[in-house]
VOGU-3710 file (C-alpha; in Angstrom, 3 decimals, decimal comma):
1> mppqpphili> 15,844/20,801/-6,359  14,253/18,499/-3,280  16,886/17,114/-1,745  17,701/13,376/-1,855  15,916/11,090/1,178  18,384/8,334/2,561  18,284/5,743/0,151  18,345/1,782/1,827  18,951/-0,353/-0,810  17,837/-4,818/0,942
11> tggsrgigls> 18,143/-8,158/-0,742  15,711/-10,029/0,319  13,713/-7,565/0,550  10,307/-8,281/-0,386  9,368/-10,629/2,262  10,031/-11,730/5,883  12,664/-10,024/7,729  14,018/-7,925/4,356  10,296/-6,676/4,028  9,498/-5,744/7,355
21> iaqlfalhry> 13,229/-3,921/7,431  12,086/-1,682/4,620  8,068/-1,312/5,929  10,538/0,850/8,914  12,513/2,347/7,166  10,221/3,567/5,334  8,241/5,102/8,227  11,474/5,910/9,111  11,713/8,509/5,529  13,355/6,253/4,167
31> tctlisrnps> 13,669/5,495/-0,120  13,348/2,007/-0,562  14,642/0,000/-3,633  13,972/-3,915/-2,972  15,823/-6,836/-4,503  13,848/-10,378/-4,976  13,834/-12,913/-7,250  10,045/-12,940/-8,306  8,657/-9,502/-9,576  5,258/-10,673/-8,185
41> tlsasiaslp> 5,887/-10,510/-4,631  7,697/-6,676/-5,615  5,491/-5,478/-6,440  2,938/-6,005/-3,652  5,801/-4,957/-1,440  5,773/-2,067/-2,403  3,512/-0,930/-2,747  3,569/-1,989/0,919  5,246/0,478/2,238  4,977/4,077/3,431
51> hyydhlnhts> 6,018/6,773/0,768  6,237/10,206/1,604  7,936/12,545/-1,206  6,083/13,405/-4,132  9,191/13,526/-6,730  10,775/9,695/-5,981  9,637/6,686/-5,717  10,117/3,592/-4,002  11,985/0,362/-6,586  12,196/-2,570/-7,349
61> isgdvsspqf> 15,494/-4,711/-9,057  13,948/-8,517/-9,992  16,743/-10,785/-9,929  19,058/-13,605/-8,956  21,529/-11,889/-6,605  23,124/-15,583/-6,766  24,301/-15,628/-10,184  27,942/-13,445/-10,557  26,343/-12,042/-13,945  23,887/-9,848/-11,500
71> wtssnhnlas> 26,137/-7,830/-10,069  27,929/-7,139/-13,815  28,133/-3,422/-15,401  26,049/-5,425/-18,136  23,331/-6,118/-15,904  21,073/-2,935/-17,674  18,421/-3,296/-15,307  20,311/-2,873/-12,465  22,029/-0,105/-13,829  19,045/1,482/-15,121
81> klgtrrvhvl> 17,490/1,210/-11,568  20,561/1,807/-8,989  22,812/3,721/-11,721  25,554/5,495/-9,188  22,496/6,263/-7,090  23,674/6,433/-3,176  23,095/4,039/-0,380  22,962/5,249/2,463  22,079/1,535/3,736  22,696/-2,059/2,826
91> vncaglsqss> 21,154/-4,759/4,309  22,136/-8,238/2,747  19,014/-10,529/3,605  18,506/-12,472/1,221  19,101/-16,213/2,249  18,273/-19,709/1,347  17,560/-22,031/4,423  18,233/-26,049/4,875  17,426/-28,934/6,096  18,725/-32,054/5,595
101> vlvrtsedev> 21,771/-33,336/6,824  25,214/-33,473/4,812  25,221/-37,161/3,343  21,472/-36,275/2,145  22,233/-32,584/0,695  23,234/-32,336/-2,899  25,923/-30,869/-4,801  24,200/-28,275/-6,450  22,113/-27,535/-3,555  25,039/-27,090/-1,202
111> qrimdtnlts> 26,449/-24,716/-3,907  23,403/-22,266/-4,400  23,339/-21,806/-0,205  26,603/-20,616/-0,462  26,043/-18,793/-3,893  23,158/-17,352/-2,347  24,460/-16,714/1,381  27,941/-15,781/1,347  29,508/-15,203/-2,037  26,316/-12,743/-3,208
121> iilgiryllr> 27,257/-10,429/-0,341  30,445/-9,986/-1,172  29,462/-9,575/-4,758  27,272/-6,979/-4,471  29,306/-5,262/-2,214  32,060/-5,391/-3,950  29,431/-4,134/-7,411  28,177/-1,305/-4,858  31,913/-0,020/-3,177  33,580/-0,301/-6,999
131> nrnirregps> 30,103/2,021/-8,906  30,884/4,260/-6,223  26,975/3,582/-4,671  28,358/3,481/-0,958  30,503/6,078/-0,480  31,259/8,793/2,204  29,244/12,179/2,090  27,618/13,408/5,608  26,630/10,439/7,854  28,905/7,585/7,529
141> pciiniasvl> 26,447/4,703/5,271  26,527/1,326/6,426  25,942/-2,261/5,460  24,549/-4,700/6,944  24,347/-8,269/7,206  22,087/-10,618/8,375  23,586/-13,649/9,681  22,064/-16,474/11,674  22,446/-17,779/15,428  23,031/-21,436/13,517
151> gikggrgava> 26,214/-19,453/12,360  28,133/-19,255/15,775  25,597/-22,829/17,229  25,413/-25,511/15,135  21,977/-27,053/14,200  21,671/-30,563/12,987  20,843/-30,697/9,168  22,040/-27,200/8,926  26,145/-27,637/8,078  26,278/-25,474/4,382
161> ysaskagvlg> 23,611/-23,273/6,071  25,470/-22,547/9,497  28,820/-22,674/7,031  27,763/-19,745/4,880  26,540/-17,902/7,874  29,561/-17,947/9,840  30,726/-16,752/7,000  28,829/-13,228/6,764  30,380/-12,927/10,201  34,096/-13,415/9,127
171> ltrslaaevg> 33,154/-11,291/6,052  31,528/-8,797/8,546  34,809/-8,480/10,778  37,185/-8,038/7,937  35,480/-5,529/5,988  34,588/-3,414/8,714  38,098/-3,520/8,672  38,869/-2,515/5,451  35,988/0,213/4,732  36,191/1,614/7,691
181> plgirvnaiv> 39,163/3,791/7,860  36,780/4,763/4,762  33,990/6,407/6,510  31,405/3,494/5,974  30,234/1,071/8,572  29,668/-2,832/8,444  27,976/-4,637/10,947  25,666/-8,273/12,010  22,659/-8,794/13,169  22,432/-12,686/14,242
191> pgyidtdmta> 18,425/-13,863/14,430  17,968/-16,687/16,224  14,139/-18,589/14,869  12,093/-15,782/13,691  8,248/-16,152/12,810  8,473/-16,100/8,897  7,039/-18,163/6,428  10,771/-19,995/6,074  10,558/-20,461/9,986  6,707/-22,162/9,285
201> dlprqllkti> 7,492/-25,872/9,159  10,078/-25,978/11,858  8,453/-28,555/15,197  6,963/-26,738/17,449  8,801/-28,780/19,854  11,640/-26,024/18,556  10,164/-23,409/21,917  11,402/-25,410/24,182  14,733/-25,030/23,190  14,759/-21,103/23,738
211> plgrfghase> 14,545/-19,204/26,794  12,197/-16,260/26,347  10,209/-20,038/24,384  8,805/-18,331/21,985  10,285/-17,602/18,786  11,242/-13,312/17,271  8,882/-11,377/15,061  10,401/-9,576/11,932  9,896/-6,301/13,296  12,606/-6,778/16,296
221> iadaalflar> 15,395/-7,583/13,449  14,322/-4,462/11,812  14,233/-2,398/15,409  18,407/-3,333/15,885  18,574/-2,985/11,422  17,491/1,150/12,362  19,771/1,403/15,376  22,823/-0,149/13,531  21,740/2,748/10,794  21,896/5,947/13,263
231> nqyanncvin> 24,014/4,834/15,280  27,501/6,447/13,595  30,182/4,390/16,173  28,553/1,393/15,099  31,560/-0,659/13,222  31,840/-4,276/13,434  29,151/-4,433/16,083  26,805/-7,629/16,292  23,764/-7,419/17,689  22,555/-10,882/18,538
241> ldgglsat> 18,655/-11,246/18,827  17,758/-15,066/19,071  15,183/-14,967/23,057  18,635/-16,568/24,605  19,450/-19,914/22,423  22,805/-19,364/21,923  23,333/-19,025/25,619  21,593/-22,070/25,939
//
């Protein structure tokens, strides 16, 4: 039987940063499993990935990671696509943005942001650990959580979003201490403003607040993810990629 190539699982993998990470890892001969809510977008994203193996295909799982029911054994779609297949790299990239001051933010919106940006990561990692998808065999597996500069630097109109991303960093630190002794590494990337469809409507005057004078590229975040996956001493490593914004 042919050897199994390394496998990366990416939530929010059908577009933006998640898709860019998938494309880079696929170039480095990983097989990819992408999770997203939109089946048609997933199909196009899977088709865009380079493919090297006749006996294994890139796969996708459609569903809402913010729903607790998604991360249960009763989710037959998840179980059938993933089973007990080992995950060498897990990237938690699914997220919702926010652009409303707190007094105008509904309870439902607050809950939706927290569930998508933070709770889904906790439930997803717990599911994969319990199911033994993430386990030490050979090189240590790596969990990479995508946080945000707004988790460490305040921003008007993003209270719930900032709180959720600060929580991602707290989750990263605690989990790195908890599962590090098991040979599982946990790290985070803290992007600033990245040029994706999520930032397409942001005012361009924001560029004046960034020392490098531009938004980042999704491929630059993907480069950091590949480094974290490869470096076997990276645990509780937080990589800041914001063009210097957090220094201002």
